[in-house]
C-alpha positions as CSV (number, residue, x, y, z in Angstrom):
1,M,10.9,8.0,-11.4
2,D,9.6,6.5,-14.9
3,F,13.9,6.3,-16.3
4,I,14.9,4.2,-12.8
5,H,13.5,1.3,-14.0
6,G,15.7,0.7,-16.9
7,T,18.8,0.9,-15.0
8,K,17.8,-0.3,-11.3
9,I,15.2,-1.1,-10.2
10,R,10.9,-3.5,-8.7
11,G,2.4,-8.3,-1.2
12,A,-3.3,-10.7,-1.1
13,V,-5.1,-8.6,0.7
14,S,-8.1,-7.2,1.9
15,I,-7.8,-4.0,1.5
16,I,-9.0,-1.2,3.3
17,A,-11.3,2.6,4.1
18,I,-13.5,5.4,2.5
19,C,-14.7,8.3,4.9
20,L,-16.7,11.3,5.1
21,L,-16.8,13.2,8.2
22,S,-20.0,14.0,9.7
23,C,-19.8,18.3,10.2
24,S,-21.7,18.8,13.0
25,I,-24.3,17.7,16.0
26,F,-26.5,20.7,15.0
27,L,-25.2,21.1,11.2
28,S,-24.9,17.9,9.4
29,S,-24.7,18.9,6.0
30,C,-22.1,21.8,6.6
31,R,-18.5,21.7,6.0
32,R,-16.1,22.7,8.6
33,A,-12.8,24.1,8.0
34,P,-9.4,22.9,10.5
35,E,-9.6,24.4,13.5
36,T,-5.8,23.5,14.7
37,E,-2.7,22.3,13.4
38,T,-4.3,18.5,15.1
39,D,-6.5,18.8,12.3
40,T,-3.7,19.0,9.5
41,L,-2.5,16.3,7.8
42,T,1.8,16.1,6.0
43,F,1.9,14.2,3.4
44,W,5.6,13.7,1.5
45,V,4.8,13.1,-2.6
46,T,7.5,12.1,-4.8
47,M,4.7,13.0,-7.4
48,S,5.7,16.8,-9.0
49,G,3.9,19.1,-11.5
50,E,0.1,18.8,-12.6
51,E,0.5,15.2,-10.4
52,A,1.4,16.6,-7.3
53,E,-1.0,19.7,-8.2
54,A,-4.1,16.9,-8.1
55,V,-3.0,15.5,-4.6
56,R,-3.3,18.9,-3.2
57,L,-7.1,19.5,-4.9
58,I,-7.5,16.1,-4.1
59,G,-6.7,17.1,-0.2
60,K,-8.4,20.3,-0.4
61,K,-12.3,18.1,-1.4
62,F,-10.8,16.0,1.6
63,T,-10.6,18.9,3.7
64,E,-14.0,19.8,2.7
65,E,-15.7,16.8,3.3
66,S,-14.1,16.2,6.9
67,G,-12.1,19.5,8.3
68,I,-8.9,17.6,8.1
69,A,-6.3,19.9,6.2
70,V,-3.5,18.3,3.9
71,D,-0.8,19.8,3.7
72,V,1.4,18.2,0.4
73,R,5.2,18.2,0.3
74,E,7.4,17.1,-2.7
75,I,10.1,15.1,-1.7
76,G,12.6,13.7,-4.3
77,I,12.5,9.7,-4.7
78,F,15.7,9.0,-4.1
79,E,15.6,11.4,-0.8
80,I,12.2,10.4,0.7
81,T,13.7,7.0,2.9
82,T,16.7,9.2,4.1
83,K,14.2,11.7,4.9
84,L,11.9,10.4,6.8
85,E,14.6,8.0,8.8
86,L,15.8,11.4,9.9
87,A,13.0,13.3,10.6
88,A,10.1,10.7,11.5
89,P,11.3,9.6,14.7
90,A,11.9,13.5,16.0
91,G,8.2,14.1,15.6
92,K,9.3,15.8,12.0
93,G,7.9,13.7,9.9
94,P,4.7,12.9,7.3
95,D,1.6,11.5,8.2
96,I,1.4,9.9,4.8
97,L,3.7,8.9,2.3
98,S,4.0,8.0,-1.2
99,I,6.8,5.1,-1.9
100,T,7.1,2.7,-4.2
101,H,6.8,-1.2,-3.2
102,T,10.2,-2.3,-3.3
103,S,10.6,-0.1,-0.5
104,V,8.3,-1.6,1.7
105,G,10.5,-4.5,2.8
106,A,12.9,-1.6,4.1
107,L,10.5,0.7,5.8
108,A,8.9,-2.0,7.7
109,L,12.0,-3.8,9.4
110,M,13.0,-0.1,10.0
111,K,9.5,0.1,11.7
112,L,8.7,3.2,9.7
113,I,5.5,2.4,8.1
114,T,2.4,1.1,10.5
115,P,0.7,-2.3,8.9
116,I,-2.9,-1.1,7.7
117,A,-6.0,-3.2,9.4
118,M,-7.3,-5.7,7.0
119,D,-11.6,-6.2,7.3
120,I,-13.7,-8.3,4.4
121,A,-16.2,-5.7,3.4
122,P,-19.3,-6.8,2.9
123,M,-20.7,-6.5,-1.0
124,D,-23.2,-3.2,-0.4
125,V,-20.6,-1.7,1.9
126,D,-21.3,2.3,2.1
127,T,-18.3,4.0,1.2
128,T,-19.4,7.5,2.2
129,D,-19.7,5.8,6.1
130,I,-16.7,6.4,8.3
131,S,-17.3,3.7,10.6
132,N,-15.9,1.2,9.1
133,I,-12.5,2.7,7.5
134,S,-10.8,-0.9,6.3
135,A,-13.9,-2.4,5.1
136,N,-13.9,0.8,2.9
137,I,-10.6,0.5,1.1
138,T,-11.2,-2.9,1.2
139,A,-14.2,-2.1,-1.2
140,S,-12.1,0.1,-3.1
141,L,-9.2,-2.0,-3.9
142,K,-11.6,-4.6,-4.8
143,D,-10.8,-4.3,-8.5
144,C,-7.7,-4.2,-8.3
145,P,-5.0,-7.4,-9.7
146,E,-4.3,-9.1,-6.3
147,S,-1.2,-9.3,-7.1
148,L,-0.4,-5.5,-7.6
149,V,-2.1,-5.6,-3.9
150,S,0.1,-7.7,-2.6
151,A,3.4,-5.9,-3.2
152,F,2.6,-3.9,-0.7
153,T,2.4,-6.3,2.3
154,W,5.5,-7.9,4.3
155,S,5.7,-10.4,6.6
156,G,8.5,-9.7,8.5
157,G,10.0,-13.2,8.5
158,E,9.6,-16.7,8.0
159,G,6.3,-18.8,9.0
160,K,4.9,-15.0,10.1
161,D,1.7,-13.8,8.3
162,A,1.9,-11.2,5.2
163,V,0.5,-8.0,6.6
164,L,-0.5,-4.8,4.4
165,Y,1.8,-1.7,4.8
166,G,0.5,0.4,2.0
167,V,-1.8,0.5,-0.6
168,P,-1.0,0.8,-4.4
169,L,-2.5,3.9,-6.9
170,T,0.1,3.0,-10.4
171,V,1.8,0.5,-11.6
172,E,4.6,0.8,-14.4
173,S,5.7,-2.5,-16.3
174,Y,7.2,-2.7,-20.0
175,G,6.4,-4.7,-23.4
176,L,7.1,-5.0,-26.9
177,V,8.0,-1.4,-28.8
178,I,7.4,-1.2,-32.1
179,N,8.0,0.8,-35.3
180,R,5.0,-0.2,-37.5
181,G,6.4,1.9,-40.4
182,I,9.1,-1.0,-40.5
183,I,7.4,-4.0,-38.8
184,K,3.7,-4.1,-40.4
185,S,2.8,-7.3,-38.6
186,V,3.1,-7.6,-35.0
187,P,5.0,-11.2,-34.8
188,D,3.2,-13.8,-32.6
189,T,5.8,-15.6,-31.4
190,M,9.7,-14.7,-30.0
191,E,10.6,-16.8,-32.9
192,E,9.1,-15.2,-35.2
193,L,9.5,-11.8,-33.9
194,I,13.5,-13.3,-34.0
195,E,13.5,-14.0,-38.0
196,T,11.9,-10.6,-38.7
197,A,14.6,-9.3,-36.9
198,T,17.3,-11.1,-38.3
199,N,15.9,-9.8,-42.0
200,L,16.6,-6.7,-40.6
201,T,19.6,-6.0,-38.6
202,R,21.9,-5.5,-41.5
203,D,24.7,-2.4,-42.8
204,T,23.1,-0.1,-45.2
205,D,25.3,2.3,-45.8
206,G,28.0,-0.2,-47.2
207,D,30.6,0.4,-44.6
208,G,30.6,-3.1,-43.4
209,K,29.2,-2.2,-39.7
210,V,25.3,-3.3,-38.5
211,D,23.5,0.2,-38.5
212,T,20.5,-0.9,-38.5
213,Y,18.4,-3.4,-36.1
214,G,15.4,-5.3,-36.0
215,F,15.1,-5.6,-32.4
216,L,17.5,-4.6,-29.3
217,T,17.3,-5.0,-25.3
218,D,20.2,-5.1,-23.0
219,P,21.2,-8.4,-22.1
220,T,22.8,-7.2,-18.7
221,N,19.9,-5.7,-17.5
222,F,17.8,-7.7,-15.5
223,Y,14.4,-5.9,-15.6
224,F,13.8,-5.8,-19.1
225,T,15.0,-9.3,-19.8
226,F,13.3,-11.0,-16.6
227,P,10.8,-12.3,-18.7
228,F,13.1,-14.8,-21.2
229,Y,14.2,-15.8,-17.4
230,D,10.2,-16.6,-16.5
231,A,9.8,-18.2,-19.4
232,N,12.0,-20.6,-18.8
233,G,11.2,-21.4,-15.6
234,A,13.8,-19.7,-13.4
235,Y,13.1,-17.1,-10.7
236,I,14.4,-14.4,-8.0
237,F,13.6,-15.9,-4.6
238,A,11.4,-18.9,-3.7
239,E,8.3,-18.3,-2.2
240,N,6.7,-19.9,0.2
241,A,2.8,-20.4,0.3
242,A,2.0,-17.7,2.5
243,G,3.3,-15.9,-0.9
244,C,6.6,-14.8,1.8
245,Y,10.5,-14.2,-0.1
246,D,12.6,-17.1,1.0
247,T,15.6,-15.0,0.1
248,G,17.8,-18.2,0.9
249,N,16.8,-20.2,-1.9
250,L,17.4,-18.0,-5.5
251,G,16.6,-19.3,-9.2
252,F,19.5,-17.9,-11.2
253,C,21.8,-21.6,-11.0
254,T,19.0,-23.7,-12.1
255,E,18.9,-25.1,-16.1
256,G,15.9,-22.2,-17.0
257,G,18.6,-19.6,-16.0
258,V,21.5,-21.0,-17.8
259,S,18.9,-21.7,-20.7
260,A,17.9,-18.1,-20.3
261,L,21.2,-16.7,-20.8
262,T,22.5,-19.2,-23.1
263,F,19.7,-17.5,-25.5
264,M,20.6,-13.9,-24.7
265,Q,24.1,-14.6,-25.3
266,G,23.1,-15.5,-28.5
267,L,21.5,-12.9,-29.8
268,T,25.0,-11.0,-29.4
269,Q,26.5,-13.5,-31.9
270,S,26.7,-13.8,-35.7
271,R,25.3,-17.3,-36.8
272,C,25.5,-18.7,-40.4
273,G,27.3,-15.6,-41.9
274,A,24.1,-13.1,-40.1
275,P,25.6,-10.5,-38.1
276,A,24.5,-10.3,-34.5
277,L,21.2,-9.2,-33.6
278,I,22.5,-7.2,-30.5
279,P,25.6,-5.5,-30.1
280,K,27.5,-6.1,-27.5
281,G,27.9,-3.3,-25.2
282,I,24.3,-1.7,-26.1
283,T,22.3,0.3,-23.2
284,Y,19.0,1.4,-23.2
285,P,20.5,4.9,-24.2
286,I,21.6,3.9,-27.2
287,I,19.2,1.5,-27.7
288,S,16.0,4.4,-27.0
289,D,18.7,6.6,-29.7
290,L,18.6,3.9,-32.3
291,F,14.8,3.8,-32.6
292,S,13.9,7.3,-32.2
293,K,16.2,7.8,-35.5
294,G,14.4,4.8,-37.1
295,K,17.2,2.2,-36.3
296,A,15.5,0.3,-34.3
297,A,11.8,-1.6,-35.3
298,A,11.7,-3.2,-32.0
299,M,12.6,-3.2,-28.6
300,I,12.0,-4.5,-25.1
301,H,10.5,-0.9,-23.1
302,G,8.0,1.2,-21.2
303,T,5.7,3.5,-22.4
304,Y,7.0,6.5,-21.0
305,L,8.9,7.3,-24.2
306,I,6.6,6.8,-26.9
307,P,5.0,10.5,-26.7
308,Y,8.5,11.6,-27.3
309,Y,9.0,9.0,-30.4
310,R,5.3,9.9,-31.9
311,S,6.7,13.2,-32.0
312,L,9.1,12.4,-34.4
313,G,6.5,11.3,-36.8
314,I,7.4,7.6,-35.7
315,D,4.5,5.2,-35.6
316,V,4.4,3.3,-32.5
317,G,3.1,-0.2,-31.7
318,Y,3.1,-1.4,-28.3
319,Y,2.0,-4.8,-27.4
320,P,2.7,-8.2,-24.8
321,I,6.4,-10.0,-25.6
322,P,5.2,-12.4,-27.5
323,P,5.7,-15.9,-26.2
324,F,7.9,-19.1,-27.6
325,S,6.5,-20.8,-30.3
326,D,6.2,-24.3,-27.6
327,G,3.6,-21.8,-25.2
328,R,6.5,-20.3,-22.9
329,R,5.2,-16.9,-22.2
330,G,7.1,-14.5,-19.5
331,C,5.9,-12.3,-17.2
332,P,7.6,-8.9,-17.6
333,L,8.4,-6.9,-13.9
334,S,6.3,-3.9,-12.7
335,T,7.0,-1.8,-9.9
336,L,4.3,0.2,-8.2
337,M,3.5,3.5,-6.1
338,G,1.5,3.7,-3.3
339,I,0.6,5.5,0.3
340,A,1.7,4.2,3.1
341,V,1.2,5.5,7.0
342,S,3.8,6.5,9.0
343,A,4.8,4.8,12.3
344,Y,5.2,8.0,13.8
345,S,2.3,9.4,13.2
346,D,-0.4,10.8,16.2
347,K,-3.2,11.0,13.4
348,K,-3.2,7.3,12.3
349,E,-7.0,7.2,12.2
350,D,-7.3,10.1,10.3
351,A,-4.2,9.2,8.1
352,L,-6.7,6.3,7.1
353,K,-9.0,8.1,6.3
354,F,-7.4,10.5,4.0
355,V,-5.6,6.8,1.8
356,A,-9.6,5.6,2.0
357,F,-10.9,9.0,0.2
358,F,-7.7,9.3,-2.0
359,L,-8.7,5.7,-3.3
360,R,-12.1,6.6,-4.1
361,P,-12.6,6.1,-8.3
362,E,-13.5,9.9,-8.8
363,N,-10.0,10.8,-7.6
364,M,-8.3,7.9,-8.3
365,R,-9.2,9.2,-11.7
366,A,-8.4,13.1,-11.1
367,Y,-4.9,11.5,-10.6
368,F,-5.0,9.7,-14.1
369,E,-6.2,12.5,-15.8
370,A,-3.9,15.0,-14.1
371,S,-0.8,12.7,-15.7
372,G,-1.6,13.3,-18.7
373,G,-4.1,10.0,-19.2
374,V,-0.7,8.2,-19.5
375,R,-0.1,6.6,-15.9
376,V,-1.5,2.9,-15.9
377,M,-3.9,3.1,-12.2
378,V,-4.1,-0.1,-10.7
379,N,-7.5,-0.1,-10.6
380,P,-8.9,-0.6,-14.3
381,K,-12.2,0.0,-13.2
382,I,-11.6,4.3,-13.5
383,Y,-11.1,3.9,-17.8
384,T,-13.9,4.8,-19.8
385,D,-13.8,4.0,-23.7
386,E,-12.6,7.3,-25.1
387,D,-9.4,6.3,-22.3
388,Y,-8.6,3.5,-24.5
389,E,-9.6,5.4,-28.0
390,R,-7.4,8.7,-26.6
391,E,-4.7,6.5,-25.8
392,P,-3.9,3.4,-28.2
393,T,-1.2,1.8,-25.4
394,L,-3.5,2.2,-22.7
395,E,-5.4,-1.3,-22.9
396,T,-2.2,-3.1,-23.8
397,S,-0.9,-1.2,-21.0
398,V,-3.2,-2.1,-18.8
399,K,-3.4,-5.9,-19.8
400,I,0.1,-6.1,-19.1
401,A,0.2,-4.7,-15.5
402,G,-2.3,-7.1,-14.5
403,D,-0.3,-10.1,-15.6
404,S,2.8,-8.7,-14.6
405,L,5.2,-9.6,-11.6
406,P,6.0,-7.2,-8.7
407,F,9.7,-7.2,-8.2
408,P,10.2,-8.9,-4.8
409,N,10.0,-6.0,-1.7
410,D,12.5,-7.4,0.5
411,P,15.8,-5.0,0.2
412,A,17.9,-7.6,-0.6
413,G,16.5,-7.3,-3.8
414,E,18.1,-4.5,-4.6
415,L,21.7,-6.8,-4.4
416,V,20.4,-8.7,-7.8
417,W,20.5,-5.7,-10.3
418,D,24.5,-5.4,-10.1
419,A,25.6,-8.6,-9.5
420,F,23.5,-10.1,-12.4
421,A,24.9,-7.3,-14.5
422,D,27.8,-8.0,-14.1
423,G,27.1,-12.2,-14.4
424,A,25.9,-11.9,-17.4
425,S,28.9,-9.2,-19.0
426,L,31.3,-11.9,-18.2
427,T,29.5,-14.1,-20.5
428,L,28.6,-12.3,-22.9
429,E,32.5,-11.3,-22.9
430,G,33.3,-14.9,-23.4
431,K,35.2,-14.8,-20.0
432,S,32.4,-17.3,-18.4
433,T,30.1,-19.7,-19.6
434,P,26.4,-18.7,-18.4
435,K,26.3,-21.7,-16.0
436,D,29.4,-20.6,-14.2
437,A,28.4,-16.5,-14.2
438,L,24.7,-17.9,-12.8
439,C,26.1,-20.3,-10.0
440,T,29.2,-17.8,-9.1
441,M,26.5,-14.8,-8.9
442,E,23.8,-16.9,-7.1
443,E,27.0,-18.0,-4.3
444,R,28.0,-15.0,-3.7
445,L,24.6,-13.4,-3.2
446,K,23.7,-15.4,-0.7
447,T,26.9,-15.2,0.9
448,V,26.2,-11.2,1.0
449,I,22.1,-11.8,1.8
450,S,22.8,-14.2,4.6
451,E,25.4,-11.8,6.3
452,I,22.9,-8.6,6.2
453,K,20.1,-10.8,7.3
454,K,22.0,-11.7,10.5
């Protein structure tokens, strides 16, 4: 799932429930076993390995407290939507499923997932009381950044209120990955980073070709270069006061968008006799390979390959992308994984009880530990000082995630990736100006989006 972000990828909410089912009128302290198949919830998960096993253990704990069994089935991340679309109407789908936030809009439009009730949780809500599921879930998510919870909301149309369709568990974003053996002092500004990178970009073997780089990113990859556009005031879709996307209002063909692409173009051009900082045609597999060989000192990337780089003996640092010297700072994009309830489930209340149970801090903590302590959970309160000491990048990852901008969950957002890559490529190849490339791209996107919205 992690590497998807390097190529294709990206709703506030009062949020909702924790449960404890009473066992028996006569034996209130006993634990019930599931009695029939109707007491079993089916949970489709896109996790695998230790993380999937952690979900199964959480399911067993839920069964011990509620008497409701949980059947966890692993489904490929690229298959889950298609399988849900086919199986759910036939009564063979799940009651609960894990989803990325970017799929919320499409699943809600297809009426495959159900809204999750919202409530205002009292400050002293008893999270072991089954009586108010929505208040309990709200209490469980009160410490999560509002923007990350909002990523699972969907309005369904202009003028409609946003409704919660899922709850977030984890978040992935990116920052500045540095080889601290090469760059000893972290640049405070983007200009300092560029200056440092310029001094490190050179031909070391004398063959006339640059073979080491100070800073790398793929200028055609919108996911990783979005902070440069955001810092200049460009945007993907405009949002109204209610936080709903206006997919007819794109922000690429703007002064900010043009400025950002012009800046990226400049990084691929030689200046004053100095070689270009970023070679044309660079891709993230190449960037990662160069970094692993000590041939790239810094790059914009996530944390998921840092353990690998460390295994090679590289002293890796992870930091927020620095602002420009005038204070402009762009937010990185992020993608979240969470849980939703199938609209076709005939056990929605029980499913919501499990969702609430999963959100208990001790269960979120168990999932975090099963990930090897590398997943960034949306609830930062589950972490301990020992976690931060053990994994030096964790504190930065949590901060970056809280400041990140979840990619729009409108289905139209998926059209942006290839369109942007094509437009940026034309500019970098000298076949179009930044303005012409972005304005042409935007007009084509508007035409396609208007057609699919009919």
